[in-house]
KOLKOLBA-953798 format. One record per residue: residue number from 1; residue in three letters; x, y, z of N, C-alpha, C in turn. Coordinates in nm, 3 decimals. Each point is the difference from the previous one (the first is absolute). Example, Ala and Ser with C-alpha at 12.3 -4.5 7.8 and 13.67 -1.06 7.14 Angstrom:
% residues 2
PT     i    aa        nx        ny        nz       cax       cay       caz        cx        cy        cz
PT     1   ala     1.319    -0.569     0.780    -0.089     0.119     0.000     0.090     0.120     0.000
PT     2   ser    -0.035     0.105    -0.072     0.082     0.119     0.006    -0.077     0.109     0.073
***
This chain:
% residues 248
PT     i    aa        nx        ny        nz       cax       cay       caz        cx        cy        cz
PT     1   met     0.244    -1.794    -5.912     0.119    -0.083    -0.017     0.068    -0.018     0.135
PT     2   ala     0.033    -0.124     0.034     0.066    -0.028     0.127     0.143     0.052    -0.001
PT     3   val     0.042     0.059     0.111     0.137     0.049     0.014     0.089    -0.116     0.045
PT     4   val     0.095    -0.036    -0.084     0.091    -0.109     0.033     0.114     0.050     0.086
PT     5   tyr     0.050     0.118    -0.031     0.111     0.056     0.077     0.000     0.151    -0.015
PT     6   glu     0.035     0.070     0.105     0.018     0.144    -0.007     0.111     0.043     0.095
PT     7   lys     0.062     0.110    -0.031     0.109     0.050     0.082    -0.051     0.034     0.139
PT     8   ser     0.077    -0.034     0.100    -0.039     0.028     0.137    -0.007     0.150     0.025
PT     9   arg    -0.102     0.042     0.072    -0.008     0.141     0.036     0.105     0.037     0.103
PT    10   gly     0.074    -0.099     0.046     0.113     0.027     0.089     0.119     0.060    -0.072
PT    11   leu    -0.006     0.002    -0.134     0.104     0.061    -0.082    -0.052     0.128    -0.065
PT    12   thr     0.088     0.097    -0.016    -0.038     0.123    -0.070    -0.004    -0.027    -0.150
PT    13   asp    -0.039     0.102    -0.076    -0.004    -0.013    -0.146     0.134     0.037    -0.065
PT    14   asn     0.100     0.030     0.082     0.131     0.034    -0.056     0.063    -0.123    -0.065
PT    15   pro     0.051     0.013    -0.123     0.066    -0.113    -0.065     0.124    -0.042     0.079
PT    16   leu     0.018    -0.130     0.019     0.119    -0.049     0.068     0.124     0.036    -0.080
PT    17   thr     0.101     0.048     0.068     0.123     0.042    -0.068     0.116    -0.094     0.025
PT    18   tyr    -0.029    -0.119     0.052     0.107    -0.098     0.022     0.043    -0.061    -0.133
PT    19   cys     0.120    -0.054    -0.002     0.056    -0.057    -0.123    -0.079    -0.123    -0.046
PT    20   pro     0.006    -0.032    -0.129    -0.068    -0.120    -0.050     0.049    -0.126     0.073
PT    21   gly    -0.094    -0.080     0.047     0.035    -0.124     0.068     0.026     0.015     0.148
PT    22   cys     0.002     0.123     0.051     0.022     0.023     0.143    -0.116    -0.056     0.080
PT    23   ser     0.029    -0.058     0.115    -0.104    -0.062     0.082    -0.077     0.100     0.086
PT    24   his     0.045     0.124     0.007    -0.067     0.096     0.088    -0.148     0.014    -0.035
PT    25   gly    -0.032     0.002    -0.129    -0.139     0.016    -0.040    -0.088    -0.112     0.053
PT    26   ile     0.051    -0.123    -0.002    -0.076    -0.114     0.052    -0.026     0.016     0.149
PT    27   val     0.106     0.035     0.074    -0.015     0.013     0.145    -0.091     0.118     0.034
PT    28   his     0.012     0.110    -0.075    -0.092     0.113     0.022    -0.145    -0.046    -0.012
PT    29   lys    -0.027    -0.078    -0.103    -0.135    -0.050    -0.023    -0.049    -0.083     0.119
PT    30   leu     0.086    -0.088     0.050    -0.038    -0.087     0.111    -0.027     0.080     0.127
PT    31   val     0.086     0.098     0.027    -0.019     0.084     0.118    -0.129     0.080    -0.012
PT    32   ala    -0.022     0.060    -0.118    -0.119     0.082    -0.022    -0.127    -0.083     0.016
PT    33   glu    -0.002    -0.118    -0.058    -0.117    -0.087     0.013    -0.026    -0.036     0.146
PT    34   thr     0.106    -0.025     0.073    -0.013    -0.036     0.141    -0.060     0.113     0.082
PT    35   leu     0.046     0.121    -0.025    -0.052     0.115     0.074    -0.150     0.019    -0.024
PT    36   val    -0.043    -0.026    -0.123    -0.142     0.012    -0.032    -0.079    -0.114     0.062
PT    37   glu     0.049    -0.121    -0.015    -0.071    -0.117     0.052    -0.016     0.003     0.151
PT    38   leu     0.097     0.056     0.069    -0.007     0.010     0.146    -0.070     0.128     0.047
PT    39   asp    -0.042     0.082    -0.098    -0.071     0.125     0.028     0.081     0.094     0.089
PT    40   ile     0.127     0.013    -0.033     0.089     0.087     0.079     0.068     0.106    -0.087
PT    41   leu    -0.038     0.008    -0.128     0.068     0.092    -0.092    -0.002     0.144     0.050
PT    42   glu    -0.116     0.043     0.047    -0.016     0.140     0.038     0.077     0.038     0.127
PT    43   lys     0.041    -0.099     0.078     0.073     0.034     0.123     0.144    -0.052    -0.003
PT    44   thr     0.049    -0.031    -0.118     0.136    -0.053    -0.014     0.098     0.111    -0.039
PT    45   ile     0.120    -0.010     0.056     0.109     0.094    -0.034     0.120    -0.083    -0.045
PT    46   ala     0.047     0.027    -0.120     0.117    -0.069    -0.055     0.124     0.082     0.025
PT    47   val     0.110    -0.067     0.031     0.129     0.067     0.020     0.100    -0.059    -0.100
PT    48   ala     0.048     0.084    -0.089     0.095    -0.045    -0.102     0.131     0.077     0.015
PT    49   pro     0.113    -0.068    -0.001     0.129     0.068     0.012     0.062     0.026    -0.138
PT    50   val     0.131     0.008    -0.005     0.072     0.023    -0.125     0.019    -0.134    -0.073
PT    51   gly     0.009     0.006    -0.132     0.014    -0.119    -0.082    -0.113    -0.006    -0.098
PT    52   cys    -0.019    -0.115    -0.064    -0.110    -0.013    -0.095    -0.135     0.021     0.067
PT    53   ser    -0.007    -0.025     0.130    -0.126     0.016     0.073    -0.033     0.146     0.028
PT    54   val     0.090     0.091    -0.036    -0.017     0.140     0.037    -0.127     0.060    -0.060
PT    55   leu    -0.049    -0.054    -0.111    -0.119     0.053    -0.064    -0.126    -0.079     0.032
PT    56   ala     0.010    -0.092     0.097    -0.115    -0.085     0.032    -0.123     0.082     0.038
PT    57   tyr     0.022     0.113     0.066    -0.115     0.080     0.043    -0.073     0.063    -0.118
PT    58   glu     0.061    -0.002    -0.119    -0.068     0.046    -0.120    -0.102    -0.104    -0.049
PT    59   phe     0.015    -0.123     0.044    -0.081    -0.109    -0.054    -0.101    -0.057     0.099
PT    60   phe     0.029     0.007     0.130    -0.096    -0.048     0.099    -0.102     0.110     0.028
PT    61   asn    -0.126    -0.036    -0.001    -0.107     0.098     0.017    -0.034     0.018     0.148
PT    62   cys     0.106     0.021     0.078    -0.015     0.029     0.142     0.101     0.107     0.036
PT    63   asp    -0.006     0.049     0.122     0.099     0.098     0.043     0.139    -0.063    -0.001
PT    64   gly     0.101     0.083    -0.026     0.136    -0.052    -0.002     0.100     0.107     0.038
PT    65   ile     0.115    -0.044     0.046     0.106     0.092     0.038     0.133    -0.060    -0.039
PT    66   gln     0.094     0.085    -0.040     0.133    -0.048    -0.036     0.094     0.013     0.118
PT    67   ala     0.078    -0.105     0.023     0.099     0.001     0.107     0.140     0.009    -0.061
PT    68   ala     0.096     0.038     0.080     0.139    -0.002    -0.044     0.043    -0.145    -0.024
PT    69   his     0.109    -0.017    -0.074     0.046    -0.133    -0.038     0.019    -0.089     0.123
PT    70   gly    -0.074    -0.111     0.005     0.013    -0.096     0.108    -0.081     0.029     0.124
PT    71   arg    -0.062     0.118     0.006    -0.064     0.042     0.125    -0.150    -0.024     0.004
PT    72   ala    -0.054    -0.070    -0.097    -0.145    -0.021    -0.005    -0.056    -0.064     0.127
PT    73   pro     0.064    -0.104     0.059    -0.056    -0.058     0.122    -0.010     0.099     0.115
PT    74   ala     0.099     0.087     0.015    -0.004     0.099     0.108    -0.113     0.099    -0.023
PT    75   val    -0.014     0.044    -0.126    -0.109     0.093    -0.032    -0.135    -0.067     0.021
PT    76   ala    -0.011    -0.125    -0.046    -0.125    -0.074     0.016    -0.035    -0.017     0.147
PT    77   ala     0.101    -0.029     0.081    -0.024    -0.018     0.143    -0.052     0.128     0.063
PT    78   gly     0.058     0.113    -0.039    -0.046     0.128     0.054    -0.143     0.030    -0.040
PT    79   ile    -0.033    -0.028    -0.126    -0.137     0.023    -0.047    -0.099    -0.088     0.076
PT    80   lys     0.035    -0.128     0.015    -0.090    -0.095     0.065    -0.022     0.034     0.147
PT    81   arg     0.105     0.042     0.066    -0.012     0.028     0.144    -0.080     0.127     0.027
PT    82   thr    -0.003     0.091    -0.096    -0.076     0.124     0.018    -0.137    -0.006    -0.068
PT    83   asn    -0.021    -0.104    -0.080    -0.128    -0.020    -0.068    -0.036    -0.148     0.009
PT    84   thr    -0.034    -0.044     0.118    -0.018    -0.143     0.023    -0.116    -0.060    -0.078
PT    85   asp    -0.091     0.086    -0.048    -0.114    -0.050    -0.076     0.033    -0.021    -0.148
PT    86   lys     0.119     0.042    -0.042     0.039    -0.014    -0.140     0.070    -0.134    -0.026
PT    87   ile    -0.004    -0.042    -0.125     0.076    -0.116    -0.045     0.122     0.054    -0.074
PT    88   val     0.116    -0.042     0.043     0.125     0.056    -0.053     0.087    -0.112    -0.057
PT    89   phe     0.048     0.021    -0.123     0.091    -0.100    -0.056     0.117     0.067    -0.070
PT    90   thr     0.114    -0.067     0.003     0.116     0.046    -0.075     0.014    -0.086    -0.126
PT    91   tyr     0.052     0.061    -0.104     0.024    -0.071    -0.126     0.146     0.025    -0.035
PT    92   gln     0.086    -0.102     0.020     0.144     0.021    -0.007     0.070    -0.103    -0.088
PT    93   gly     0.107     0.045    -0.066     0.083    -0.091    -0.078     0.115    -0.052     0.084
PT    94   asp     0.075    -0.096    -0.057     0.111    -0.059     0.075     0.118     0.095     0.016
PT    95   gly     0.025     0.085    -0.099     0.107     0.098     0.016    -0.030     0.097     0.113
PT    96   asp    -0.127     0.017     0.030    -0.043     0.089     0.107    -0.007    -0.074     0.133
PT    97   leu    -0.086    -0.099     0.008    -0.024    -0.070     0.127     0.120    -0.081     0.046
PT    98   ala     0.069    -0.066    -0.093     0.108    -0.092     0.037     0.137     0.065     0.001
PT    99   ser     0.006     0.130    -0.022     0.130     0.069     0.000    -0.003     0.118     0.096
PT   100   ile    -0.031     0.117    -0.050     0.003     0.118     0.086    -0.108    -0.007     0.107
PT   101   gly    -0.107    -0.079    -0.025    -0.109    -0.007     0.096    -0.001    -0.124     0.087
PT   102   thr     0.108    -0.075     0.003     0.001    -0.125     0.078    -0.028     0.025     0.148
PT   103   ala     0.064     0.099     0.059    -0.023     0.029     0.141    -0.144     0.041     0.025
PT   104   glu    -0.057     0.076    -0.094    -0.138     0.048     0.017    -0.098    -0.116     0.007
PT   105   ile     0.014    -0.096    -0.091    -0.096    -0.110    -0.006     0.017    -0.092     0.121
PT   106   ile     0.124    -0.023     0.042     0.024    -0.086     0.115    -0.059     0.060     0.127
PT   107   his     0.021     0.128     0.021    -0.051     0.063     0.122    -0.152     0.013    -0.003
PT   108   ser    -0.056     0.019    -0.119    -0.146     0.005    -0.011    -0.061    -0.132     0.043
PT   109   ala     0.062    -0.110    -0.045    -0.048    -0.133     0.039     0.020    -0.024     0.149
PT   110   his     0.114     0.042     0.055     0.025    -0.018     0.143    -0.098     0.079     0.086
PT   111   arg    -0.040     0.116    -0.051    -0.100     0.079     0.074    -0.140    -0.062    -0.012
PT   112   gly    -0.017    -0.084    -0.100    -0.132    -0.057    -0.024    -0.096     0.101    -0.060
PT   113   asp     0.054     0.091    -0.083    -0.087     0.100    -0.063    -0.112    -0.070    -0.077
PT   114   asn    -0.122     0.046     0.021    -0.116    -0.060    -0.064    -0.017     0.057    -0.141
PT   115   ile     0.095    -0.036    -0.086    -0.001     0.046    -0.138     0.017    -0.119    -0.093
PT   116   thr    -0.022     0.025    -0.128     0.017    -0.102    -0.103     0.113     0.043    -0.093
PT   117   val     0.094    -0.090    -0.024     0.115     0.030    -0.086    -0.007    -0.085    -0.126
PT   118   ile    -0.002     0.065    -0.115     0.007    -0.068    -0.129     0.142     0.019    -0.051
PT   119   phe     0.075    -0.108    -0.006     0.143     0.003    -0.031     0.025    -0.065    -0.136
PT   120   ile     0.042     0.079    -0.097     0.026    -0.048    -0.136     0.148    -0.034    -0.013
PT   121   asn     0.029    -0.128    -0.021     0.139    -0.046    -0.014     0.026    -0.041    -0.145
PT   122   asn     0.068     0.088    -0.073     0.042    -0.034    -0.137     0.151    -0.009    -0.013
PT   123   ala     0.068    -0.005     0.114     0.144    -0.029     0.006     0.087     0.101    -0.074
PT   124   ile    -0.046     0.125    -0.006     0.078     0.101    -0.070    -0.053     0.140     0.035
PT   125   tyr     0.083     0.101    -0.018    -0.047     0.138     0.007    -0.059     0.034    -0.136
PT   126   gly    -0.133     0.005    -0.009    -0.064     0.018    -0.129     0.005     0.143    -0.053
PT   127   met    -0.041     0.096     0.081    -0.016     0.137    -0.049     0.133     0.070    -0.029
PT   128   thr     0.101    -0.027     0.079     0.121     0.082    -0.004     0.109    -0.051    -0.095
PT   129   gly    -0.028    -0.108    -0.074     0.098    -0.043    -0.100     0.039    -0.145     0.005
PT   130   gly    -0.074    -0.081     0.071     0.028    -0.144    -0.002     0.123    -0.041     0.079
PT   131   gln     0.027     0.069     0.111     0.116    -0.034     0.081    -0.026    -0.124     0.087
PT   132   met     0.107    -0.058     0.050    -0.010    -0.114     0.090    -0.068     0.042     0.129
PT   133   ala    -0.094    -0.082     0.047    -0.071     0.024     0.124     0.041    -0.105     0.103
PT   134   pro    -0.037     0.018     0.126     0.030    -0.103     0.101    -0.063    -0.135    -0.034
PT   135   thr    -0.101     0.002    -0.085    -0.071    -0.123    -0.036     0.046    -0.060    -0.133
PT   136   thr     0.094     0.066    -0.069     0.052    -0.051    -0.126     0.066    -0.135     0.021
PT   137   leu    -0.027    -0.095    -0.089     0.050    -0.136     0.015     0.150    -0.010    -0.028
PT   138   ile     0.064    -0.101     0.057     0.140    -0.027    -0.032     0.010    -0.032    -0.150
PT   139   gly     0.090     0.067    -0.068     0.018    -0.020    -0.142    -0.089     0.086    -0.087
PT   140   gln    -0.099     0.066     0.058    -0.091     0.084    -0.078     0.071     0.127    -0.044
PT   141   lys    -0.013     0.032    -0.129     0.065     0.118    -0.056    -0.090     0.122     0.014
PT   142   thr     0.061     0.110     0.044    -0.071     0.128     0.011     0.095     0.108    -0.053
PT   143   ser    -0.048     0.124     0.001     0.086     0.108    -0.050     0.121     0.024     0.089
PT   144   thr    -0.007    -0.040     0.126     0.115     0.015     0.090     0.067    -0.133     0.031
PT   145   ser    -0.051    -0.107    -0.057     0.068    -0.130     0.010    -0.006    -0.066    -0.139
PT   146   pro     0.069     0.061    -0.097    -0.010    -0.047    -0.139     0.052    -0.141    -0.021
PT   147   tyr     0.080    -0.051     0.093     0.050    -0.137    -0.011    -0.074    -0.095     0.094
PT   148   gly    -0.106     0.052     0.062    -0.077    -0.080     0.093     0.036     0.027     0.145
PT   149   arg    -0.097    -0.006     0.087     0.026     0.022     0.143     0.089    -0.112     0.055
PT   150   lys     0.102     0.039     0.075     0.092    -0.095     0.059    -0.016     0.001     0.152
PT   151   glu    -0.014    -0.118     0.057    -0.023    -0.010     0.144     0.117     0.058     0.080
PT   152   glu     0.122    -0.021    -0.046     0.116     0.047     0.076     0.009     0.152     0.001
PT   153   gln    -0.069     0.065    -0.093     0.001     0.146    -0.004    -0.124     0.061     0.066
PT   154   ala    -0.115    -0.058    -0.027    -0.126     0.061     0.042    -0.080    -0.084     0.098
PT   155   gly     0.052    -0.115     0.039    -0.076    -0.086     0.089    -0.114    -0.068    -0.072
PT   156   arg    -0.085    -0.067     0.076    -0.113    -0.071    -0.059    -0.124     0.088    -0.001
PT   157   pro    -0.092    -0.025    -0.091    -0.124     0.078    -0.007    -0.079    -0.008     0.131
PT   158   leu    -0.063     0.110     0.035    -0.072     0.010     0.126    -0.136    -0.071    -0.009
PT   159   leu    -0.024    -0.092     0.092    -0.126    -0.073     0.008    -0.091     0.073     0.099
PT   160   val    -0.082     0.089    -0.051    -0.076     0.089     0.087    -0.108    -0.074     0.080
PT   161   ser    -0.079    -0.083    -0.066    -0.108    -0.070     0.073     0.057    -0.089     0.109
PT   162   glu     0.109    -0.070    -0.031     0.063    -0.085     0.100     0.055     0.082     0.116
PT   163   met     0.046     0.121    -0.029     0.052     0.089     0.104    -0.112     0.056     0.087
PT   164   met    -0.115     0.028    -0.061    -0.109     0.064     0.072    -0.082    -0.097     0.084
PT   165   ala    -0.012    -0.124    -0.046    -0.089    -0.096     0.065     0.028    -0.021     0.149
PT   166   pro     0.127    -0.006     0.045     0.025    -0.025     0.143    -0.031     0.118     0.091
PT   167   ile    -0.026     0.118    -0.055    -0.028     0.117     0.083    -0.132    -0.022     0.076
PT   168   pro     0.001     0.007     0.132    -0.117    -0.036     0.081    -0.129     0.070    -0.040
PT   169   asn     0.007     0.130    -0.030    -0.122     0.076    -0.027    -0.038     0.004    -0.148
PT   170   ala     0.070    -0.074    -0.082    -0.044    -0.018    -0.139    -0.107    -0.108    -0.001
PT   171   val    -0.118     0.033    -0.047    -0.113    -0.093     0.008    -0.009    -0.089    -0.124
PT   172   tyr     0.025     0.059    -0.116    -0.021    -0.074    -0.125     0.106     0.038    -0.102
PT   173   ile     0.075    -0.101    -0.047     0.103     0.019    -0.102    -0.019    -0.109    -0.106
PT   174   glu    -0.020     0.041    -0.124    -0.013    -0.098    -0.108     0.073     0.050    -0.124
PT   175   arg     0.059    -0.096    -0.074     0.064     0.033    -0.128    -0.080    -0.065    -0.112
PT   176   thr    -0.037     0.080    -0.099    -0.078    -0.047    -0.113     0.065     0.045    -0.130
PT   177   ser    -0.067    -0.025    -0.111     0.052     0.039    -0.130    -0.118     0.037    -0.091
PT   178   val     0.031     0.068    -0.110    -0.104     0.036    -0.097     0.041    -0.039    -0.142
PT   179   his     0.074    -0.112    -0.013     0.051    -0.038    -0.132    -0.099    -0.082    -0.081
PT   180   asp    -0.108    -0.048     0.064    -0.104    -0.070    -0.075    -0.133     0.017     0.074
PT   181   val    -0.107    -0.047    -0.065    -0.134     0.025     0.054    -0.020    -0.063     0.137
PT   182   ala     0.045    -0.124     0.016    -0.018    -0.068     0.129     0.066     0.077     0.113
PT   183   asn     0.119     0.050    -0.024     0.071     0.073     0.105    -0.054     0.141     0.018
PT   184   ile    -0.054     0.059    -0.105    -0.068     0.129     0.014    -0.118    -0.015     0.095
PT   185   asn    -0.076    -0.108    -0.015    -0.114    -0.024     0.088     0.044    -0.022     0.144
PT   186   lys     0.112    -0.070     0.020     0.053    -0.020     0.135     0.046     0.132     0.061
PT   187   thr     0.058     0.084    -0.084     0.045     0.131     0.048    -0.118     0.085     0.044
PT   188   lys    -0.109    -0.007    -0.076    -0.121     0.075     0.037    -0.049    -0.044     0.139
PT   189   lys    -0.001    -0.130     0.027    -0.044    -0.051     0.129     0.092     0.049     0.112
PT   190   ala     0.131     0.002    -0.027     0.095     0.044     0.101    -0.019     0.149     0.031
PT   191   ile    -0.017     0.080    -0.104    -0.022     0.143     0.019    -0.127     0.025     0.080
PT   192   lys    -0.104    -0.074    -0.033    -0.127     0.016     0.072     0.017    -0.036     0.148
PT   193   lys     0.070    -0.106     0.029     0.023    -0.041     0.138     0.079     0.107     0.076
PT   194   ala     0.100     0.058    -0.067     0.081     0.102     0.065    -0.083     0.122     0.038
PT   195   phe    -0.093     0.038    -0.086    -0.087     0.113     0.033    -0.104    -0.039     0.105
PT   196   glu    -0.050    -0.122    -0.007    -0.096    -0.045     0.102     0.064    -0.001     0.138
PT   197   asn     0.127    -0.037     0.007     0.071     0.003     0.128    -0.001     0.141     0.059
PT   198   gln     0.022     0.098    -0.086     0.000     0.138     0.049    -0.139     0.043     0.044
PT   199   ile    -0.100    -0.035    -0.080    -0.139     0.033     0.036    -0.034    -0.057     0.137
PT   200   asn     0.049    -0.120     0.027    -0.030    -0.067     0.127     0.102     0.029     0.109
PT   201   asn     0.085     0.102    -0.024     0.097     0.047     0.099     0.095    -0.110     0.048
PT   202   lys     0.043    -0.084    -0.091     0.088    -0.111     0.038     0.147     0.037    -0.006
PT   203   gly     0.036     0.108    -0.071     0.139     0.043    -0.001     0.067     0.000    -0.135
PT   204   phe     0.132    -0.009     0.002     0.084     0.018    -0.118    -0.012    -0.116    -0.098
PT   205   ser    -0.030     0.029    -0.125    -0.008    -0.101    -0.106     0.080     0.046    -0.122
PT   206   met     0.071    -0.093    -0.062     0.079     0.031    -0.120    -0.017    -0.111    -0.104
PT   207   val    -0.028     0.041    -0.122    -0.004    -0.093    -0.112     0.114     0.035    -0.094
PT   208   glu     0.095    -0.092    -0.014     0.111     0.017    -0.094    -0.042    -0.064    -0.132
PT   209   ile     0.010     0.077    -0.109    -0.047    -0.048    -0.129     0.115    -0.001    -0.100
PT   210   leu     0.034    -0.119    -0.051     0.103    -0.010    -0.102    -0.056     0.056    -0.130
PT   211   ala     0.071     0.096    -0.057    -0.052     0.075    -0.114     0.104     0.010    -0.111
PT   212   ser    -0.048     0.037    -0.116     0.086     0.007    -0.118     0.041     0.144    -0.032
PT   213   cys     0.125     0.017    -0.042     0.051     0.129    -0.048     0.072    -0.025    -0.133
PT   214   pro    -0.075    -0.024    -0.109     0.063    -0.036    -0.127     0.102     0.101    -0.051
PT   215   ile    -0.027     0.129     0.020     0.094     0.101    -0.047     0.130    -0.005     0.080
PT   216   gly    -0.012    -0.008     0.131     0.119    -0.009     0.084     0.076    -0.129    -0.020
PT   217   trp    -0.073    -0.107    -0.029     0.063    -0.130    -0.023     0.048    -0.018    -0.144
PT   218   asn    -0.044     0.092    -0.089     0.034    -0.006    -0.142    -0.052    -0.128    -0.066
PT   219   val    -0.128    -0.030     0.029    -0.065    -0.116    -0.060    -0.138     0.040    -0.048
PT   220   ser    -0.066    -0.087    -0.074    -0.137     0.025    -0.044    -0.095    -0.023     0.116
PT   221   pro    -0.124     0.054    -0.007    -0.098    -0.026     0.106    -0.024    -0.149     0.023
PT   222   val    -0.004    -0.079    -0.107    -0.021    -0.144     0.014     0.117    -0.063     0.075
PT   223   asp     0.121     0.037    -0.038     0.118    -0.055     0.068     0.012     0.054     0.142
PT   224   gly    -0.059     0.117     0.024     0.000     0.053     0.136    -0.079    -0.089     0.094
PT   225   asn    -0.118    -0.043    -0.042    -0.079    -0.092     0.081     0.071    -0.134     0.016
PT   226   lys     0.070    -0.042    -0.105     0.076    -0.125     0.007     0.112     0.012     0.103
PT   227   phe     0.064     0.118     0.006     0.110     0.019     0.095    -0.050     0.000     0.143
PT   228   ile    -0.121     0.051     0.023    -0.056    -0.008     0.135    -0.005    -0.145     0.046
PT   229   lys    -0.053    -0.086    -0.088    -0.018    -0.140     0.035     0.131    -0.075     0.010
PT   230   glu     0.088     0.019    -0.099     0.122    -0.080    -0.007     0.119     0.065     0.069
PT   231   gly    -0.004     0.133     0.017     0.111     0.071     0.062    -0.026     0.038     0.144
PT   232   leu    -0.110     0.071     0.024    -0.027     0.052     0.134    -0.055    -0.105     0.096
PT   233   met    -0.097    -0.077    -0.045    -0.070    -0.091     0.092     0.089    -0.106     0.065
PT   234   pro     0.101    -0.053    -0.068     0.086    -0.097     0.069     0.072     0.060     0.121
PT   235   tyr     0.036     0.128    -0.008     0.068     0.065     0.113    -0.100     0.063     0.096
PT   236   tyr    -0.113     0.046    -0.053    -0.104     0.062     0.080    -0.125    -0.089    -0.001
PT   237   pro    -0.004    -0.106     0.080    -0.115    -0.093    -0.002    -0.130     0.069     0.040
PT   238   leu    -0.105    -0.033    -0.072    -0.131     0.056     0.030    -0.058    -0.070     0.123
PT   239   gly    -0.089     0.069     0.069    -0.069    -0.063     0.111    -0.026     0.094     0.116
PT   240   val    -0.074    -0.049     0.097    -0.029     0.075     0.122     0.114    -0.021     0.098
PT   241   tyr     0.065     0.107     0.040     0.113    -0.010     0.092    -0.043     0.024     0.145
PT   242   lys    -0.114     0.064     0.016    -0.055     0.018     0.135    -0.146     0.038    -0.012
PT   243   asp    -0.083    -0.059     0.083    -0.141     0.036     0.002    -0.054    -0.023     0.139
PT   244   glu    -0.001     0.107     0.079    -0.054    -0.007     0.136    -0.133     0.071     0.010
PT   245   gly    -0.052     0.038    -0.117    -0.127     0.071     0.000    -0.120    -0.093     0.007
PT   246   gly     0.023    -0.127    -0.035    -0.111    -0.095    -0.001    -0.097     0.032    -0.111
PT   247   glu    -0.119    -0.057     0.008    -0.103     0.024    -0.101    -0.056     0.140     0.016
PT   248   asn    -0.012     0.071    -0.113    -0.056     0.135     0.003    -0.150    -0.003    -0.026
***
């Protein structure tokens, strides 16, 4: 019997413990498939900080290490510089990368660290109770903004890809989504390019992925994907924000 589909060996056999409708499982699958397809699984090291990504090392079938909240880029940089033959990637949420870890990610890009950053933007603090994040939209309700985020109080949501693209040593910055099949396929291509850049020693690459957090948003999984398209994408346009790596 022909095998139509099977789970990537880039994932462990541990059952995913993310909430129903959460996009982390989709992105995990894409990353795992990429590591296998590029034949780098055995020499890859994942760095996961605090947040929903904290258990990522339970699911990726490669070496992994946990970093303090926001510090994954610094840890990844240290690993890469002392183990130049390894492939190193961070897996970070917006509450981590775009808040307590903002300085870390900016300086990593300025240094031109030859690492790959997978940045999950679901516009909320998912694990800790659905609080407002730097990426929460104006008017979006969270546990700490029950009447909606107000610009005069919290400023405007942080546009990370737009902020990172002008950094001279950032080689590749792209924003994608996983709310439907077409965009899942585009995200897979972006992730693969980001890892290929590292393999070819081209420097710092980051893929920002718009993702769903139905529990934090208090919506159904179906409405979560709808909110990505109708809520997040108008403020966070998809596309390549920088690509100096050329053809891989």
